[in-house]
C-alpha positions in Angstrom: 168.1 117.9 62.6 166.1 119.5 65.5 168.1 120.9 68.5 169.1 118.3 71.1 169.2 120.8 73.9 165.8 122.3 74.4 164.8 125.7 75.7 163.5 123.9 78.8 167.0 122.6 79.4 168.4 126.2 79.1 165.7 127.4 81.5 166.6 124.6 83.9 170.2 125.7 83.8 169.3 129.3 84.6 167.2 128.2 87.5 170.0 126.2 89.1 172.6 128.9 88.5 170.2 131.2 90.4 169.4 128.7 93.1 173.1 128.2 93.9 173.4 132.0 94.4 170.7 131.9 97.1 173.1 130.8 99.8 172.1 130.7 103.5 175.7 131.1 104.6 175.9 127.5 105.9 177.8 125.4 103.3 176.8 122.1 104.7 173.1 122.9 104.9 173.1 124.4 101.5 174.9 121.4 100.0 172.4 119.0 101.6 169.4 121.1 100.4 170.9 121.2 96.9 171.4 117.4 96.7 167.9 116.7 98.0 166.3 119.1 95.5 168.3 117.6 92.6 167.4 114.1 93.6 163.7 115.0 93.8 163.8 116.7 90.4 165.4 113.7 88.8 163.0 111.3 90.5 160.0 113.3 89.3 161.1 114.2 85.8 163.2 111.2 84.8 166.3 110.7 82.6 165.5 113.7 80.3 166.1 116.0 83.3 169.4 114.2 84.1 170.5 114.6 80.5 169.8 118.4 80.7 172.1 118.7 83.7 174.9 116.5 82.2 174.9 118.5 78.9 175.1 122.0 80.5 176.9 121.6 83.8 180.5 121.7 82.7 181.1 125.4 82.8 181.2 127.5 86.0 178.9 130.6 85.6 180.9 133.8 85.0 178.7 135.7 87.5 180.2 133.6 90.3 183.2 135.2 92.0 186.5 133.4 92.0 186.9 131.2 95.0 183.5 132.3 96.2 180.9 130.4 98.1 178.8 130.1 94.9 181.8 128.6 93.1 182.4 126.0 95.8 178.7 125.2 95.9 178.7 124.7 92.2 181.4 122.1 92.6 179.0 120.2 95.0 176.3 120.6 92.4 178.3 118.8 89.7 179.3 116.1 92.2 175.6 115.6 93.0 174.8 115.3 89.3 177.3 112.5 88.7 176.1 110.8 91.9 172.5 110.9 90.7 173.7 109.6 87.3 175.4 106.6 88.8 172.2 105.9 90.8 170.1 106.0 87.6 172.5 103.6 86.0 171.9 101.1 88.8 174.7 101.8 91.2 174.7 102.9 94.8 176.3 106.3 95.2 176.7 109.1 97.7 178.3 112.5 97.8 180.9 112.7 100.6 180.9 115.6 103.0 184.7 115.7 103.3 186.4 118.6 101.6 190.2 118.0 101.7 192.3 115.1 100.5 189.4 113.0 99.5 187.3 112.2 96.5 183.8 113.8 96.4 181.7 110.8 95.3 181.7 107.1 96.2 180.1 104.6 94.0 179.3 100.9 94.7 178.4 98.1 92.2 177.8 94.5 93.2 181.3 93.4 92.2 183.4 96.5 92.6 183.5 100.1 93.8 185.1 103.4 92.8 185.6 107.0 93.7 184.7 109.8 91.4 185.1 113.5 91.1 183.3 116.0 88.8 185.3 118.9 87.2 183.9 122.2 85.9 185.8 125.2 84.5 185.0 128.8 83.5 185.0 129.4 79.8 187.2 132.4 80.4 189.8 130.2 82.2 193.1 130.5 80.2 195.8 127.8 80.6 194.8 124.6 82.4 197.6 122.4 83.7 197.5 118.7 84.5 197.0 119.4 88.2 193.6 121.0 87.4 192.3 117.5 86.5 193.5 115.9 89.7 194.3 112.5 88.1 197.3 111.8 90.3 195.3 113.0 93.4 192.5 110.6 92.5 194.8 107.7 92.6 195.7 108.5 96.2 192.1 109.1 97.1 190.9 105.6 96.1 191.3 104.5 99.8 191.4 100.9 99.0 188.9 101.0 96.1 190.2 99.6 92.8 189.0 102.3 90.5 188.7 106.1 90.2 187.0 108.4 87.7 187.4 112.1 86.9 184.4 113.4 84.9 185.1 116.5 82.8 183.4 118.8 80.3 184.4 117.4 76.9 185.4 120.7 75.3 187.9 121.5 78.1 190.0 118.4 77.7 193.3 118.3 75.8 193.0 116.8 72.3 196.6 116.3 71.3 199.2 115.5 74.0 198.9 115.8 77.8 200.3 114.3 80.9 196.8 113.6 82.2 196.4 110.7 79.7 199.8 109.1 80.7 198.8 109.5 84.4 195.4 108.0 83.8 196.8 104.8 82.2 199.7 104.6 84.7 197.6 105.1 87.8 194.4 103.4 86.7 192.3 106.5 86.8 189.6 106.8 84.2 189.2 110.3 82.6 185.5 110.4 81.5 183.2 113.2 80.3 179.7 114.3 80.9 178.9 113.5 77.3 180.0 109.8 77.8 177.8 109.7 80.9 174.9 111.0 78.9 175.3 108.2 76.4 175.1 105.7 79.2 172.0 107.4 80.6 170.3 107.0 77.2 171.5 103.4 77.0 170.0 102.6 80.4 166.6 102.5 78.8 167.6 99.2 77.1 170.1 97.8 79.5 169.6 96.6 83.1 171.9 97.5 86.1 174.1 94.4 85.6 174.7 95.4 82.0 175.7 98.9 83.0 178.0 97.6 85.8 179.7 95.3 83.2 180.1 98.1 80.7 181.7 100.5 83.2 184.0 97.7 84.4 185.2 97.1 80.9 185.9 100.8 80.6 188.0 100.8 83.7 189.8 97.7 82.5 190.5 99.3 79.1 192.2 102.2 80.9 194.2 99.9 83.1 195.6 97.9 80.1 196.5 101.0 78.0 200.2 101.5 77.3 201.1 104.7 79.1 201.1 107.6 76.6 200.5 111.3 76.5 198.6 110.9 73.2 195.0 112.0 73.5 193.9 110.2 70.3 195.2 106.9 71.6 193.4 107.2 74.9 190.0 108.3 73.5 190.1 105.8 70.7 190.5 102.9 73.1 187.9 104.2 75.6 185.4 105.2 73.0 185.6 101.9 71.2 185.1 100.0 74.4 181.7 101.7 74.8 180.8 102.0 71.1 181.2 98.3 70.3 179.0 97.1 73.1 175.6 97.6 71.4 174.2 98.9 68.1 172.0 101.4 70.0 175.1 103.3 71.1 175.6 104.7 67.6 172.4 106.7 67.8 173.1 108.1 71.3 176.7 108.8 70.3 175.6 111.0 67.4 173.1 112.8 69.5 175.7 113.7 72.2 178.1 114.9 69.6 175.4 117.4 68.5 174.6 118.2 72.1 178.2 118.9 72.9 178.4 121.5 70.1 175.1 123.1 71.2 176.3 123.2 74.8 179.3 125.3 73.8 177.1 127.7 71.9 174.7 128.0 74.9 177.5 128.4 77.5 179.3 131.1 75.3 176.1 133.0 74.8 175.3 133.1 78.6 178.9 134.0 79.5 179.3 136.7 76.9 175.9 138.1 77.8 176.9 138.5 81.4 180.3 140.1 80.6 178.6 142.5 78.2 176.2 143.6 80.9 179.1 144.0 83.3 181.0 146.1 80.8 177.9 148.3 80.2 177.5 148.8 84.0 181.1 149.9 84.2 180.8 152.3 81.3 177.9 154.1 82.9 179.9 155.0 86.0 181.4 158.2 84.8 185.1 159.2 84.5 186.5 157.8 81.3 190.0 156.9 82.6 188.4 155.2 85.6 186.1 153.3 83.3 188.9 152.0 81.1 190.9 151.0 84.2 187.9 149.1 85.6 187.6 147.2 82.3 191.3 146.3 82.5 191.0 145.2 86.1 188.1 142.9 85.4 189.9 141.5 82.3 186.6 141.5 80.4 188.1 141.9 76.9 190.6 139.1 77.5 187.9 136.8 79.0 185.7 137.5 75.9 188.6 136.5 73.7 189.1 133.2 75.5 185.4 132.4 75.4 185.2 133.1 71.7 188.2 130.8 71.1 186.3 127.8 72.6 185.4 125.3 69.8 184.0 121.8 69.5 186.6 119.0 69.4 186.4 115.6 67.8 186.9 113.3 70.8 183.7 111.5 70.1 184.9 110.8 66.5 187.8 108.8 67.8 186.9 105.1 67.8 
């Protein structure tokens, strides 16, 4: 089977990682420019461009400093991606300018509305706890809207037991993935906006009617089946996104490991051996490499 993620998609990813590094120093202006450029790109290049972004946006580039302007801008980039995705599916959507105690994206259908938030993590990030996914926070950020959605990179989600799934079903917050959104983008070619609104509504209702449980398999089986049973075309798109998810891990690991290798080489060329070894320890390069190498594909899309 030919690769799902093309070299063009990888090049697009590199371009956007670089663009986010070209900051003017004004967060608001940079965010607006980023959103406008992304919207223009999607309008000109179509759903294939949107799929490229969805498949590769889940990991924060290792070259961005922790809590840096680039990292914060990258968060706005992922919010802009899901906002553009909802627009493509037939919804009205906007990225909010608020930063604290509010969801980042508002989405409007004819019969309902929702808030959404996009999550991204570094591959070198070690333990993630339930607070990283903001499920409880999203419930409080609905601000009168009936539904909320947290969109996550599929390979960073717990696959066995986690409080986030119990919180999701208890608080009526849908945990979704970029891979699931990619399936819907592909399906949009055959379905109209009303169909997409009805499908997402059924997804939200399936979460609301789940028995509260920490069991990941139970959560994903119900949610996946809700989508999978809607149309025969879903099967083809589902298989494709399973392949794309595995490819995305390989691409993300290659880019992250390449950057860390270059950083290690730079350090090793500085001079004094003890200082070099200490610099490696301070930058935690070896431990970050171990974490990245441990990332593997999961079987969430197999559960239905």
